[in-house]
C-alpha positions as CSV (number, residue, x, y, z in Angstrom):
1,X,-87.6,194.3,-150.5
2,X,-87.1,195.3,-146.9
3,X,-90.8,196.4,-146.6
4,X,-91.9,193.1,-148.1
5,X,-90.0,191.1,-145.6
6,X,-91.3,193.2,-142.8
7,X,-94.9,192.7,-144.0
8,X,-94.3,189.0,-144.3
9,X,-92.9,188.7,-140.8
10,X,-95.7,190.9,-139.4
11,X,-98.3,188.8,-141.2
12,X,-96.8,185.6,-139.9
13,X,-96.7,187.0,-136.4
14,X,-100.3,188.2,-136.5
15,X,-101.6,184.9,-137.9
16,X,-99.5,182.9,-135.4
17,X,-100.9,185.1,-132.5
18,X,-104.4,184.6,-133.8
19,X,-104.1,180.8,-134.1
20,X,-102.4,180.6,-130.7
21,X,-105.2,182.5,-129.1
22,X,-107.9,180.4,-130.8
23,X,-106.0,177.3,-129.7
24,X,-105.8,178.5,-126.1
25,X,-109.5,179.4,-126.1
26,X,-110.6,176.0,-127.5
27,X,-108.3,174.2,-125.0
28,X,-109.8,176.2,-122.2
29,X,-113.2,175.1,-123.4
30,X,-112.2,171.4,-123.3
31,X,-111.3,171.8,-119.6
32,X,-115.1,172.2,-119.0
33,X,-116.0,169.2,-121.1
34,X,-118.0,166.3,-119.7
35,X,-117.3,164.1,-122.7
36,X,-115.8,160.7,-122.0
37,X,-112.3,161.7,-123.2
38,X,-112.0,164.7,-120.9
39,X,-114.4,164.5,-117.9
40,X,-112.3,162.3,-115.6
41,X,-109.1,164.3,-115.7
42,X,-111.2,167.5,-115.7
43,X,-112.8,166.5,-112.5
44,X,-109.4,165.6,-111.0
45,X,-107.8,168.9,-111.8
46,X,-110.9,170.9,-110.7
47,X,-110.8,169.1,-107.3
48,X,-114.2,167.5,-108.0
49,X,-113.3,163.8,-107.5
50,X,-112.9,164.0,-103.7
51,X,-111.9,160.4,-103.7
52,X,-110.9,158.3,-100.8
53,X,-109.7,155.5,-103.1
54,X,-108.3,156.1,-106.5
55,X,-107.8,153.3,-109.0
56,X,-104.9,153.7,-111.4
57,X,-103.7,151.7,-114.3
58,X,-104.2,151.0,-118.0
59,X,-107.3,149.7,-119.8
60,X,-107.1,146.7,-117.4
61,X,-108.2,149.2,-114.7
62,X,-110.4,151.3,-117.0
63,X,-112.7,148.4,-118.0
64,X,-112.2,145.9,-115.2
65,X,-112.5,147.8,-111.8
66,X,-116.0,148.9,-111.0
67,X,-115.9,151.7,-108.4
68,X,-119.6,151.5,-107.7
69,X,-119.1,148.0,-106.4
70,X,-116.1,149.0,-104.3
71,X,-118.1,151.9,-102.9
72,X,-121.0,149.7,-101.9
73,X,-118.7,147.2,-100.1
74,X,-116.2,149.6,-98.5
75,X,-118.5,152.5,-97.9
76,X,-115.9,154.8,-99.4
77,X,-115.8,157.1,-102.4
78,X,-113.8,155.4,-105.2
79,X,-112.8,156.9,-108.5
80,X,-111.4,155.0,-111.5
81,X,-108.6,157.0,-113.3
82,X,-107.4,154.1,-115.4
83,X,-106.6,155.1,-119.0
84,X,-106.6,153.3,-122.2
85,X,-103.0,152.4,-123.3
86,X,-101.4,154.0,-120.3
87,X,-98.2,152.5,-118.9
88,X,-96.3,153.3,-115.8
89,X,-94.8,156.5,-117.2
90,X,-98.3,157.9,-117.8
91,X,-99.4,156.8,-114.4
92,X,-96.4,158.7,-112.9
93,X,-97.4,161.8,-114.8
94,X,-100.6,162.2,-112.8
95,X,-99.6,160.4,-109.6
96,X,-98.6,163.4,-107.6
97,X,-101.6,165.3,-108.9
98,X,-104.0,162.5,-107.8
99,X,-102.7,163.0,-104.3
100,X,-102.6,166.8,-104.4
101,X,-106.1,167.2,-105.8
102,X,-107.6,164.7,-103.3
103,X,-105.4,165.7,-100.4
104,X,-108.3,166.1,-97.9
105,X,-109.9,162.8,-98.7
106,X,-107.5,160.3,-100.2
107,X,-106.6,157.2,-98.1
108,X,-105.6,154.6,-100.6
109,X,-104.2,154.3,-104.2
110,X,-104.9,150.9,-105.9
111,X,-102.5,150.4,-108.8
112,X,-103.2,147.7,-111.3
113,X,-99.8,146.3,-112.5
114,X,-98.9,143.8,-115.2
115,X,-95.8,143.3,-117.4
116,X,-97.0,145.6,-120.2
117,X,-97.7,148.3,-117.6
118,X,-93.9,148.5,-117.0
119,X,-93.1,149.1,-120.6
120,X,-92.9,152.5,-122.3
121,X,-95.9,153.1,-124.6
122,X,-95.5,156.4,-126.4
123,X,-97.8,155.7,-129.3
124,X,-101.1,154.3,-127.9
125,X,-101.8,156.2,-124.7
126,X,-104.6,158.8,-124.8
127,X,-102.8,162.1,-125.3
128,X,-106.2,163.8,-125.9
129,X,-107.3,163.5,-122.3
130,X,-104.3,165.6,-121.3
131,X,-104.9,168.5,-123.7
132,X,-106.7,170.8,-121.3
133,X,-104.1,170.4,-118.6
134,X,-100.7,170.7,-120.3
135,X,-100.2,174.1,-118.6
136,X,-99.9,172.1,-115.4
137,X,-96.1,172.1,-114.8
138,X,-95.9,168.8,-113.0
139,X,-98.0,167.0,-115.6
140,X,-96.3,168.5,-118.6
141,X,-92.8,167.8,-117.3
142,X,-93.6,164.2,-116.5
143,X,-95.1,163.6,-119.9
144,X,-92.3,165.4,-121.7
145,X,-89.6,163.3,-119.8
146,X,-91.4,160.3,-121.2
147,X,-92.7,161.5,-124.6
148,X,-90.6,164.3,-126.1
149,X,-93.3,165.0,-128.8
150,X,-95.8,166.3,-126.2
151,X,-94.3,169.8,-126.6
152,X,-96.0,170.1,-130.0
153,X,-99.4,169.7,-128.4
154,X,-98.7,172.5,-126.0
155,X,-96.8,175.0,-128.0
156,X,-97.7,174.6,-131.7
157,X,-101.0,176.5,-132.4
158,X,-103.8,174.2,-133.5
159,X,-101.4,171.2,-133.7
160,X,-103.5,169.2,-131.2
161,X,-106.6,169.7,-133.3
162,X,-105.2,168.9,-136.8
163,X,-106.7,165.4,-136.9
164,X,-109.7,166.0,-134.7
165,X,-111.7,169.2,-135.6
166,X,-114.6,167.8,-133.5
167,X,-112.5,168.4,-130.3
168,X,-111.8,171.9,-131.5
169,X,-115.4,172.6,-132.2
170,X,-116.4,171.1,-128.8
171,X,-113.8,173.2,-127.0
172,X,-114.6,176.4,-128.9
173,X,-118.4,176.2,-128.1
174,X,-117.8,175.3,-124.5
175,X,-115.4,178.3,-124.2
176,X,-118.3,180.4,-125.4
177,X,-120.6,178.8,-122.8
178,X,-122.7,177.3,-125.5
179,X,-124.5,174.1,-124.3
180,X,-123.8,171.1,-126.4
181,X,-124.7,167.4,-126.2
182,X,-122.0,165.5,-124.3
183,X,-122.5,161.9,-123.5
184,X,-120.6,160.6,-120.5
185,X,-121.4,156.8,-120.3
186,X,-118.8,155.8,-117.8
187,X,-119.3,155.1,-114.0
188,X,-116.9,157.3,-112.1
189,X,-114.2,156.7,-114.7
190,X,-115.1,153.0,-115.3
191,X,-116.1,151.9,-118.7
192,X,-117.8,148.4,-118.7
193,X,-117.5,146.3,-121.9
194,X,-120.5,144.2,-122.5
195,X,-118.9,142.0,-125.0
196,X,-118.2,138.3,-125.7
197,X,-114.8,136.7,-126.4
198,X,-113.5,138.0,-129.7
199,X,-110.7,137.0,-132.1
200,X,-108.0,139.4,-130.7
201,X,-106.1,136.6,-128.8
202,X,-106.1,134.2,-131.8
203,X,-104.9,137.0,-134.1
204,X,-102.2,137.9,-131.6
205,X,-101.0,134.3,-131.3
206,X,-100.9,134.0,-135.1
207,X,-98.6,137.0,-135.3
208,X,-96.0,135.4,-132.9
209,X,-93.1,133.2,-133.9
210,X,-93.1,131.5,-130.5
211,X,-95.7,130.7,-127.7
212,X,-93.2,132.2,-125.2
213,X,-93.4,136.0,-124.6
214,X,-90.3,137.6,-123.0
215,X,-90.1,141.4,-122.6
216,X,-87.0,143.5,-122.5
217,X,-85.6,143.2,-119.0
218,X,-83.9,146.6,-119.1
219,X,-87.3,148.3,-119.8
220,X,-89.0,146.3,-117.1
221,X,-86.3,147.3,-114.6
222,X,-86.8,150.9,-115.6
223,X,-90.5,150.4,-114.8
224,X,-89.7,149.0,-111.4
225,X,-87.6,152.1,-110.7
226,X,-90.7,154.3,-111.3
227,X,-92.7,152.0,-109.0
228,X,-90.1,152.4,-106.3
229,X,-90.3,156.2,-106.6
230,X,-94.1,156.0,-106.2
231,X,-93.7,153.8,-103.1
232,X,-91.5,156.5,-101.6
233,X,-93.9,159.3,-102.6
234,X,-96.9,157.5,-101.0
235,X,-94.8,156.9,-97.8
236,X,-94.0,160.6,-97.6
237,X,-97.7,161.5,-98.0
238,X,-98.8,158.7,-95.7
239,X,-101.1,157.2,-98.3
240,X,-101.8,153.4,-98.4
241,X,-100.4,152.0,-101.7
242,X,-102.0,148.8,-103.0
243,X,-100.7,146.8,-106.0
244,X,-103.1,144.5,-107.8
245,X,-102.4,141.9,-110.4
246,X,-105.8,141.6,-112.0
247,X,-107.2,138.5,-113.8
248,X,-105.5,137.5,-117.0
249,X,-106.7,134.8,-119.3
250,X,-104.7,131.7,-118.2
251,X,-103.2,130.9,-121.6
252,X,-101.8,134.4,-121.9
253,X,-100.5,134.4,-118.4
254,X,-98.6,131.2,-119.1
255,X,-97.2,132.6,-122.3
256,X,-95.7,135.6,-120.5
257,X,-92.7,133.9,-118.8
258,X,-91.9,136.9,-116.6
259,X,-95.2,137.0,-114.8
260,X,-94.0,135.0,-111.8
261,X,-91.0,137.3,-111.4
262,X,-93.3,140.3,-111.5
263,X,-95.6,138.9,-108.8
264,X,-92.6,138.0,-106.7
265,X,-91.3,141.6,-106.9
266,X,-94.6,143.1,-106.1
267,X,-95.0,140.8,-103.1
268,X,-91.5,141.8,-102.1
269,X,-92.5,145.5,-102.0
270,X,-95.5,144.6,-99.8
271,X,-93.3,142.6,-97.4
272,X,-90.7,145.4,-97.2
273,X,-93.0,148.5,-96.8
274,X,-95.6,148.8,-94.1
275,X,-97.9,151.0,-96.2
276,X,-97.7,148.8,-99.3
277,X,-100.0,145.7,-99.9
278,X,-100.4,143.3,-102.8
279,X,-103.3,141.3,-104.1
280,X,-102.6,138.6,-106.6
281,X,-105.5,137.4,-108.8
282,X,-103.4,135.5,-111.4
283,X,-104.9,132.2,-110.3
284,X,-108.6,132.8,-109.9
285,X,-110.8,130.0,-111.3
286,X,-112.5,132.6,-113.6
287,X,-109.2,133.2,-115.4
288,X,-109.7,129.9,-117.3
289,X,-113.2,130.8,-118.6
290,X,-113.5,132.8,-121.8
291,X,-117.1,133.7,-120.9
292,X,-115.7,136.3,-118.4
293,X,-113.3,137.9,-120.9
294,X,-113.6,139.7,-124.3
295,X,-109.9,139.1,-125.0
296,X,-107.0,137.6,-123.1
297,X,-106.2,140.9,-121.3
298,X,-109.6,142.3,-120.5
299,X,-112.6,141.1,-118.5
300,X,-116.1,141.8,-120.0
301,X,-118.6,143.6,-117.8
302,X,-119.8,140.3,-116.2
303,X,-116.3,139.3,-115.3
304,X,-115.4,142.8,-114.2
305,X,-118.3,142.9,-111.7
306,X,-117.3,139.6,-110.2
307,X,-113.7,140.6,-109.9
308,X,-114.6,144.0,-108.4
309,X,-116.6,142.2,-105.8
310,X,-113.8,139.9,-104.9
311,X,-111.3,142.8,-104.7
312,X,-113.7,144.9,-102.6
313,X,-114.3,142.1,-100.1
314,X,-110.6,141.3,-99.9
315,X,-109.9,145.0,-99.2
316,X,-112.6,145.1,-96.6
317,X,-111.2,142.1,-94.8
318,X,-107.7,143.6,-94.8
319,X,-109.0,147.0,-93.5
320,X,-111.0,145.2,-90.7
321,X,-107.9,143.3,-89.7
322,X,-105.8,146.5,-89.6
323,X,-108.4,148.1,-87.3
């Protein structure tokens, strides 16, 4: 019986060690990936972005801020690190690393903020993009403080690949330096959406019991506390910190009753801190036109290019005035 238990334990240990090694090898391979899911953070952590301006935020940054247009107007290197489903807690997870890995070039962080940005979103943010970098202590600790389940993706062998063997295969082949087809169809992190207005907003309204949307004030205040910590961090690092409230379809804006409070708070930070600025695009004429949006929260590629041009020129004017 004793020998059987010993063999069982030994077998379990050997299998676990093997799986852990295979997991680590495939994860290492993903750190070399140029696939849409991984390339942007891979470039960040490999010190390849060399950005003078970094765009942060959720999908409202990811699909609405075109760095190519900002580059052309400002004559600076801009990189979009917005992430689908990412709220303020996820932004905080990479914030210090954005500064550290662009320390010789970074001059400004542009942070796209809306009410949903301030809320915790543990379910819908893109965990996958972080897989290759969970050994980064700062990143892991920040993610773990927000999402306790993240430990499974770091420490449980093959757990991260259980529902996506394609990522495992990609990582394993790249780890072996086998060339594979990897389509990166973004523009320095920006993913334009060439789509027309869809049914998302109507479906959302039909799911509501009221046309007034009010979010949990405690959660919002917790989000503001994180913003204030990021203000202090950029002050220490002498980085300009710019808040942006991007275009939101007018009907949705009016339904969210706390938007005016949010804009007032962001303007208050800009008034109080010399290195902080705020650009409010909640009342642009384009916000009333569905032709520029594909749903109430997101501009399509036509609207995104127009908005990016407006933002770029406003930034250029402010920078010229500062000089």
